[in-house]
N, C-alpha and C positions, 0 to 999 in steps of 0.2 A: 066174710069181709061183708059188713052192713055199709050201706052207702055211706053214713054219717063217717065210717073208719075212714073210704075211699076220700071223702072230701076233706077231711083233716090231714090225710096223708099228703092230697095235692097243696093243701093252704101251706103246711110246713115246708114243703119243697118251693113253693113259690117265694118264701120266705127266705129260704136258705139262698136261692138265685139274688134275691133283692140285696142281701146281705152281702154276698161276693160282689156285687156291682157296683155297691157302695165303698167297698174296700178300695177300691182301683182310684178313685178322686181323692179319696183320703190322703193315701199315700202319696199321690201328686201335689196335693196342697202343702203338706209337710215338707216335701221335696223343695218345693218353691221357698218357702218361708225359712227353711234352714239355709238355701242358697243365698237370699236375700241377708240374711243375717251375717252370713261370710263374708259378702261383699262389703257390707255396712263396717264390719268390725275391720277387715283389711283396709279400708279405706281410712279409717279414724286413724290406725298405725301408722299408715306410710303418713297422713298428714302431720302426726306427732312427730315422726321422724327428720320429716323435712323442715319442719318448723325449728326442731331441736339443732340441726345440722346449720341453718341458715342464724342460730343466734338469739332467735325470737325469745327464748327463755333464758336468755342473761340477766345478770343484774345491771 
C-alpha cells in the first residue's frame, strides 16, 4: 500500500465520521420542526373548535 493510498483511506474515514456527526443535528432539527408544526396545528384546531362552540361562526 502506497502512502497516497493510506492518505486517501484516512481522508475517506474522516469524511465518514464527519457525515455521521452531521446526521445527529439534522435529525434534531427535523424533530424540533415537526414538534413546532404539531403544536401550531393543534393550537389552530383547538382555537377553531372553541370559536365554533362559542358561536362565533354563527350567522
